[in-house]
SEKOL-878351 format. One record per atom (N, C-alpha, C): residue number from 1; y, z, x; atom name. Coordinates in nm, 2 decimals. Layout:
BEGIN
<NUM <Y Z X> "CA">;
...
//
This chain:
BEGIN
<1 <0.67 -7.24 10.67> "N">;
<1 <0.55 -7.24 10.75> "CA">;
<1 <0.52 -7.39 10.79> "C">;
<2 <0.47 -7.41 10.91> "N">;
<2 <0.44 -7.55 10.96> "CA">;
<2 <0.31 -7.59 10.92> "C">;
<3 <0.29 -7.72 10.91> "N">;
<3 <0.16 -7.78 10.88> "CA">;
<3 <0.09 -7.79 11.01> "C">;
<4 <-0.02 -7.73 11.02> "N">;
<4 <-0.10 -7.72 11.15> "CA">;
<4 <-0.22 -7.81 11.14> "C">;
<5 <-0.21 -7.93 11.08> "N">;
<5 <-0.31 -8.03 11.07> "CA">;
<5 <-0.44 -7.97 11.03> "C">;
<6 <-0.43 -7.87 10.93> "N">;
<6 <-0.55 -7.81 10.87> "CA">;
<6 <-0.64 -7.73 10.97> "C">;
<7 <-0.58 -7.71 11.09> "N">;
<7 <-0.66 -7.63 11.19> "CA">;
<7 <-0.65 -7.48 11.16> "C">;
<8 <-0.75 -7.41 11.17> "N">;
<8 <-0.75 -7.26 11.16> "CA">;
<8 <-0.67 -7.21 11.28> "C">;
<9 <-0.56 -7.13 11.25> "N">;
<9 <-0.48 -7.08 11.36> "CA">;
<9 <-0.55 -6.96 11.42> "C">;
<10 <-0.53 -6.95 11.55> "N">;
<10 <-0.57 -6.83 11.62> "CA">;
<10 <-0.45 -6.79 11.71> "C">;
<11 <-0.44 -6.67 11.74> "N">;
<11 <-0.33 -6.63 11.82> "CA">;
<11 <-0.37 -6.52 11.92> "C">;
<12 <-0.29 -6.50 12.02> "N">;
<12 <-0.30 -6.39 12.11> "CA">;
<12 <-0.19 -6.29 12.08> "C">;
<13 <-0.22 -6.17 12.04> "N">;
<13 <-0.12 -6.08 12.00> "CA">;
<13 <-0.14 -5.96 12.09> "C">;
<14 <-0.03 -5.91 12.15> "N">;
<14 <-0.04 -5.80 12.24> "CA">;
<14 <0.04 -5.68 12.20> "C">;
<15 <-0.02 -5.56 12.19> "N">;
<15 <0.05 -5.44 12.17> "CA">;
<15 <0.02 -5.34 12.28> "C">;
<16 <0.12 -5.30 12.35> "N">;
<16 <0.10 -5.20 12.46> "CA">;
<16 <0.12 -5.06 12.40> "C">;
<17 <0.02 -4.98 12.42> "N">;
<17 <0.03 -4.84 12.36> "CA">;
<17 <0.04 -4.74 12.47> "C">;
<18 <0.11 -4.63 12.44> "N">;
<18 <0.12 -4.51 12.53> "CA">;
<18 <0.08 -4.39 12.44> "C">;
<19 <0.08 -4.27 12.49> "N">;
<19 <0.05 -4.15 12.41> "CA">;
<19 <0.16 -4.13 12.31> "C">;
<20 <0.28 -4.19 12.33> "N">;
<20 <0.39 -4.17 12.23> "CA">;
<20 <0.39 -4.29 12.13> "C">;
<21 <0.30 -4.38 12.14> "N">;
<21 <0.30 -4.50 12.04> "CA">;
<21 <0.31 -4.63 12.11> "C">;
<22 <0.37 -4.73 12.04> "N">;
<22 <0.38 -4.86 12.10> "CA">;
<22 <0.49 -4.86 12.20> "C">;
<23 <0.46 -4.91 12.32> "N">;
<23 <0.55 -4.91 12.43> "CA">;
<23 <0.66 -5.02 12.43> "C">;
<24 <0.62 -5.13 12.38> "N">;
<24 <0.71 -5.25 12.37> "CA">;
<24 <0.70 -5.32 12.24> "C">;
<25 <0.79 -5.40 12.21> "N">;
<25 <0.78 -5.48 12.08> "CA">;
<25 <0.65 -5.57 12.09> "C">;
<26 <0.58 -5.59 11.98> "N">;
<26 <0.46 -5.68 11.99> "CA">;
<26 <0.50 -5.82 12.03> "C">;
<27 <0.41 -5.88 12.10> "N">;
<27 <0.43 -6.02 12.14> "CA">;
<27 <0.31 -6.10 12.08> "C">;
<28 <0.34 -6.21 12.02> "N">;
<28 <0.24 -6.30 11.96> "CA">;
<28 <0.27 -6.44 11.99> "C">;
<29 <0.16 -6.52 12.03> "N">;
<29 <0.18 -6.66 12.05> "CA">;
<29 <0.06 -6.74 11.99> "C">;
<30 <0.09 -6.86 11.95> "N">;
<30 <-0.02 -6.95 11.91> "CA">;
<30 <0.00 -7.07 12.01> "C">;
<31 <-0.09 -7.17 12.00> "N">;
<31 <-0.08 -7.29 12.08> "CA">;
<31 <0.04 -7.37 12.03> "C">;
<32 <0.09 -7.35 11.92> "N">;
<32 <0.21 -7.42 11.87> "CA">;
<32 <0.34 -7.35 11.91> "C">;
<33 <0.33 -7.23 11.97> "N">;
<33 <0.46 -7.16 12.01> "CA">;
<33 <0.53 -7.24 12.12> "C">;
<34 <0.67 -7.23 12.12> "N">;
<34 <0.74 -7.29 12.22> "CA">;
<34 <0.70 -7.24 12.36> "C">;
<35 <0.70 -7.32 12.46> "N">;
<35 <0.66 -7.30 12.60> "CA">;
<35 <0.51 -7.27 12.62> "C">;
<36 <0.43 -7.28 12.52> "N">;
<36 <0.28 -7.26 12.54> "CA">;
<36 <0.22 -7.40 12.55> "C">;
<37 <0.15 -7.43 12.66> "N">;
<37 <0.10 -7.56 12.68> "CA">;
<37 <-0.01 -7.59 12.58> "C">;
<38 <-0.02 -7.72 12.55> "N">;
<38 <-0.13 -7.76 12.45> "CA">;
<38 <-0.08 -7.76 12.31> "C">;
<39 <-0.17 -7.77 12.22> "N">;
<39 <-0.13 -7.77 12.08> "CA">;
<39 <-0.25 -7.72 12.00> "C">;
<40 <-0.23 -7.69 11.87> "N">;
<40 <-0.34 -7.64 11.79> "CA">;
<40 <-0.43 -7.75 11.75> "C">;
<41 <-0.56 -7.73 11.77> "N">;
<41 <-0.67 -7.82 11.74> "CA">;
<41 <-0.78 -7.74 11.68> "C">;
<42 <-0.85 -7.79 11.58> "N">;
<42 <-0.96 -7.72 11.52> "CA">;
<42 <-1.06 -7.69 11.63> "C">;
<43 <-1.11 -7.56 11.62> "N">;
<43 <-1.22 -7.52 11.71> "CA">;
<43 <-1.17 -7.48 11.85> "C">;
<44 <-1.04 -7.47 11.88> "N">;
<44 <-1.00 -7.43 12.02> "CA">;
<44 <-1.04 -7.28 12.05> "C">;
<45 <-1.04 -7.20 11.95> "N">;
<45 <-1.07 -7.06 11.96> "CA">;
<45 <-0.97 -6.99 12.06> "C">;
<46 <-0.84 -7.03 12.05> "N">;
<46 <-0.73 -6.97 12.13> "CA">;
<46 <-0.73 -6.82 12.11> "C">;
<47 <-0.73 -6.74 12.21> "N">;
<47 <-0.73 -6.60 12.20> "CA">;
<47 <-0.87 -6.54 12.18> "C">;
<48 <-0.97 -6.62 12.20> "N">;
<48 <-1.11 -6.58 12.18> "CA">;
<48 <-1.15 -6.47 12.29> "C">;
<49 <-1.09 -6.48 12.40> "N">;
<49 <-1.10 -6.38 12.51> "CA">;
<49 <-0.96 -6.35 12.56> "C">;
<50 <-0.92 -6.23 12.58> "N">;
<50 <-0.79 -6.20 12.64> "CA">;
<50 <-0.81 -6.09 12.75> "C">;
<51 <-0.72 -6.09 12.85> "N">;
<51 <-0.73 -5.99 12.95> "CA">;
<51 <-0.60 -5.97 13.02> "C">;
<52 <-0.56 -5.85 13.05> "N">;
<52 <-0.44 -5.83 13.13> "CA">;
<52 <-0.48 -5.82 13.27> "C">;
<53 <-0.41 -5.89 13.36> "N">;
<53 <-0.44 -5.89 13.50> "CA">;
<53 <-0.31 -5.88 13.59> "C">;
<54 <-0.33 -5.82 13.70> "N">;
<54 <-0.22 -5.80 13.80> "CA">;
<54 <-0.27 -5.85 13.94> "C">;
<55 <-0.28 -5.99 13.95> "N">;
<55 <-0.34 -6.04 14.07> "CA">;
<55 <-0.26 -6.02 14.20> "C">;
<56 <-0.13 -6.00 14.19> "N">;
<56 <-0.05 -5.97 14.31> "CA">;
<56 <-0.01 -5.83 14.33> "C">;
<57 <-0.07 -5.74 14.25> "N">;
<57 <-0.05 -5.59 14.26> "CA">;
<57 <0.10 -5.55 14.26> "C">;
<58 <0.18 -5.62 14.18> "N">;
<58 <0.32 -5.58 14.17> "CA">;
<58 <0.35 -5.48 14.06> "C">;
<59 <0.24 -5.44 13.98> "N">;
<59 <0.26 -5.35 13.88> "CA">;
<59 <0.29 -5.41 13.74> "C">;
<60 <0.31 -5.54 13.74> "N">;
<60 <0.33 -5.62 13.62> "CA">;
<60 <0.21 -5.70 13.58> "C">;
<61 <0.16 -5.68 13.46> "N">;
<61 <0.03 -5.74 13.42> "CA">;
<61 <0.06 -5.87 13.34> "C">;
<62 <0.01 -5.98 13.39> "N">;
<62 <0.01 -6.11 13.31> "CA">;
<62 <-0.10 -6.11 13.21> "C">;
<63 <-0.09 -6.19 13.11> "N">;
<63 <-0.19 -6.20 13.01> "CA">;
<63 <-0.27 -6.33 13.03> "C">;
<64 <-0.40 -6.32 13.03> "N">;
<64 <-0.49 -6.44 13.02> "CA">;
<64 <-0.54 -6.45 12.88> "C">;
<65 <-0.52 -6.57 12.82> "N">;
<65 <-0.57 -6.59 12.68> "CA">;
<65 <-0.65 -6.72 12.68> "C">;
<66 <-0.78 -6.70 12.66> "N">;
<66 <-0.87 -6.82 12.67> "CA">;
<66 <-0.88 -6.90 12.54> "C">;
<67 <-0.91 -7.02 12.55> "N">;
<67 <-0.94 -7.11 12.44> "CA">;
<67 <-1.07 -7.19 12.48> "C">;
<68 <-1.18 -7.12 12.47> "N">;
<68 <-1.31 -7.18 12.52> "CA">;
<68 <-1.35 -7.31 12.44> "C">;
<69 <-1.29 -7.33 12.32> "N">;
<69 <-1.32 -7.45 12.25> "CA">;
<69 <-1.23 -7.57 12.28> "C">;
<70 <-1.13 -7.55 12.36> "N">;
<70 <-1.03 -7.65 12.39> "CA">;
<70 <-1.09 -7.78 12.44> "C">;
<71 <-1.04 -7.89 12.40> "N">;
<71 <-1.08 -8.02 12.43> "CA">;
<71 <-1.23 -8.04 12.41> "C">;
<72 <-1.27 -8.01 12.29> "N">;
<72 <-1.41 -8.03 12.24> "CA">;
<72 <-1.51 -7.95 12.33> "C">;
<73 <-1.47 -7.82 12.35> "N">;
<73 <-1.56 -7.72 12.42> "CA">;
<73 <-1.55 -7.73 12.57> "C">;
<74 <-1.46 -7.80 12.63> "N">;
<74 <-1.44 -7.79 12.78> "CA">;
<74 <-1.39 -7.65 12.82> "C">;
<75 <-1.29 -7.61 12.74> "N">;
<75 <-1.23 -7.47 12.76> "CA">;
<75 <-1.11 -7.47 12.86> "C">;
<76 <-1.02 -7.39 12.83> "N">;
<76 <-0.90 -7.36 12.91> "CA">;
<76 <-0.86 -7.22 12.90> "C">;
<77 <-0.79 -7.17 13.00> "N">;
<77 <-0.73 -7.04 12.99> "CA">;
<77 <-0.58 -7.05 13.01> "C">;
<78 <-0.50 -6.99 12.93> "N">;
<78 <-0.36 -6.99 12.94> "CA">;
<78 <-0.31 -6.86 13.01> "C">;
<79 <-0.21 -6.87 13.09> "N">;
<79 <-0.16 -6.76 13.17> "CA">;
<79 <-0.02 -6.74 13.12> "C">;
<80 <0.01 -6.62 13.06> "N">;
<80 <0.14 -6.58 13.02> "CA">;
<80 <0.20 -6.48 13.13> "C">;
<81 <0.30 -6.52 13.20> "N">;
<81 <0.34 -6.44 13.31> "CA">;
<81 <0.41 -6.31 13.27> "C">;
<82 <0.41 -6.22 13.36> "N">;
<82 <0.48 -6.09 13.34> "CA">;
<82 <0.61 -6.10 13.42> "C">;
<83 <0.72 -6.07 13.35> "N">;
<83 <0.85 -6.06 13.41> "CA">;
<83 <0.90 -5.92 13.40> "C">;
<84 <1.01 -5.89 13.45> "N">;
<84 <1.07 -5.76 13.45> "CA">;
<84 <1.07 -5.70 13.31> "C">;
<85 <1.11 -5.79 13.21> "N">;
<85 <1.12 -5.74 13.07> "CA">;
<85 <0.99 -5.74 13.00> "C">;
<86 <0.88 -5.78 13.06> "N">;
<86 <0.75 -5.79 12.99> "CA">;
<86 <0.69 -5.93 12.99> "C">;
<87 <0.59 -5.95 12.91> "N">;
<87 <0.52 -6.08 12.90> "CA">;
<87 <0.61 -6.18 12.84> "C">;
<88 <0.59 -6.31 12.87> "N">;
<88 <0.67 -6.42 12.82> "CA">;
<88 <0.59 -6.54 12.81> "C">;
<89 <0.62 -6.63 12.72> "N">;
<89 <0.55 -6.76 12.71> "CA">;
<89 <0.63 -6.86 12.80> "C">;
<90 <0.75 -6.83 12.84> "N">;
<90 <0.83 -6.92 12.93> "CA">;
<90 <0.76 -6.92 13.06> "C">;
<91 <0.73 -7.04 13.11> "N">;
<91 <0.66 -7.05 13.24> "CA">;
<91 <0.51 -7.03 13.23> "C">;
<92 <0.46 -7.03 13.10> "N">;
<92 <0.31 -7.01 13.09> "CA">;
<92 <0.25 -7.15 13.13> "C">;
<93 <0.12 -7.14 13.17> "N">;
<93 <0.05 -7.26 13.22> "CA">;
<93 <-0.10 -7.24 13.18> "C">;
<94 <-0.17 -7.35 13.20> "N">;
<94 <-0.32 -7.34 13.16> "CA">;
<94 <-0.40 -7.40 13.28> "C">;
<95 <-0.52 -7.36 13.28> "N">;
<95 <-0.62 -7.42 13.37> "CA">;
<95 <-0.76 -7.42 13.31> "C">;
<96 <-0.84 -7.51 13.36> "N">;
<96 <-0.98 -7.52 13.32> "CA">;
<96 <-1.07 -7.55 13.44> "C">;
<97 <-1.19 -7.58 13.42> "N">;
<97 <-1.29 -7.61 13.53> "CA">;
<97 <-1.24 -7.73 13.60> "C">;
<98 <-1.19 -7.83 13.53> "N">;
<98 <-1.14 -7.95 13.60> "CA">;
<98 <-1.03 -7.92 13.70> "C">;
<99 <-0.96 -7.81 13.68> "N">;
<99 <-0.85 -7.77 13.78> "CA">;
<99 <-0.91 -7.74 13.91> "C">;
<100 <-1.03 -7.70 13.91> "N">;
<100 <-1.10 -7.66 14.04> "CA">;
<100 <-1.19 -7.77 14.09> "C">;
<101 <-1.19 -7.89 14.02> "N">;
<101 <-1.28 -8.00 14.06> "CA">;
<101 <-1.43 -7.98 14.01> "C">;
<102 <-1.45 -7.89 13.91> "N">;
<102 <-1.58 -7.87 13.87> "CA">;
<102 <-1.62 -7.95 13.75> "C">;
<103 <-1.75 -7.94 13.71> "N">;
<103 <-1.80 -8.02 13.59> "CA">;
<103 <-1.75 -7.95 13.47> "C">;
<104 <-1.66 -8.01 13.39> "N">;
<104 <-1.59 -7.95 13.28> "CA">;
<104 <-1.64 -7.98 13.15> "C">;
<105 <-1.72 -8.09 13.13> "N">;
<105 <-1.76 -8.13 13.00> "CA">;
<105 <-1.85 -8.02 12.93> "C">;
<106 <-1.80 -7.97 12.82> "N">;
<106 <-1.87 -7.86 12.74> "CA">;
<106 <-1.89 -7.74 12.82> "C">;
<107 <-1.81 -7.71 12.92> "N">;
<107 <-1.82 -7.59 13.00> "CA">;
<107 <-1.79 -7.46 12.92> "C">;
<108 <-1.71 -7.47 12.82> "N">;
<108 <-1.67 -7.35 12.74> "CA">;
<108 <-1.60 -7.25 12.83> "C">;
<109 <-1.52 -7.30 12.92> "N">;
<109 <-1.45 -7.22 13.02> "CA">;
<109 <-1.36 -7.12 12.94> "C">;
<110 <-1.37 -6.99 12.98> "N">;
<110 <-1.29 -6.89 12.91> "CA">;
<110 <-1.37 -6.81 12.81> "C">;
<111 <-1.50 -6.85 12.79> "N">;
<111 <-1.59 -6.78 12.69> "CA">;
<111 <-1.60 -6.63 12.73> "C">;
<112 <-1.59 -6.60 12.86> "N">;
<112 <-1.60 -6.46 12.90> "CA">;
<112 <-1.50 -6.45 13.02> "C">;
<113 <-1.41 -6.35 13.00> "N">;
<113 <-1.32 -6.31 13.11> "CA">;
<113 <-1.35 -6.17 13.16> "C">;
<114 <-1.42 -6.16 13.27> "N">;
<114 <-1.46 -6.03 13.32> "CA">;
<114 <-1.36 -5.98 13.43> "C">;
<115 <-1.36 -5.86 13.46> "N">;
<115 <-1.28 -5.80 13.56> "CA">;
<115 <-1.33 -5.83 13.70> "C">;
//
């Protein structure tokens, strides 16, 4: 087990269910996982809000995993892209209010992810 600088770990874990049970192998990531931007910090609250989205209507749903406490409560959302084989951390990226030129200090971006 790795030393996570005494930070409480949070993770986004995804299980896709069908009437017959689990559809795919579970996927789980932390901010210390390979290909996930950022790193574990106390209070990030990574995975505090999660949502599956299909913004391009291709039938593959990407995962949004929020960390509203990121950077002392500025907040960020990580995007885990959907590939043919399912979700992956490879190619994941993050954005926050500053990405849009907004006022980001203590914004707690990602505290709520609505449809």
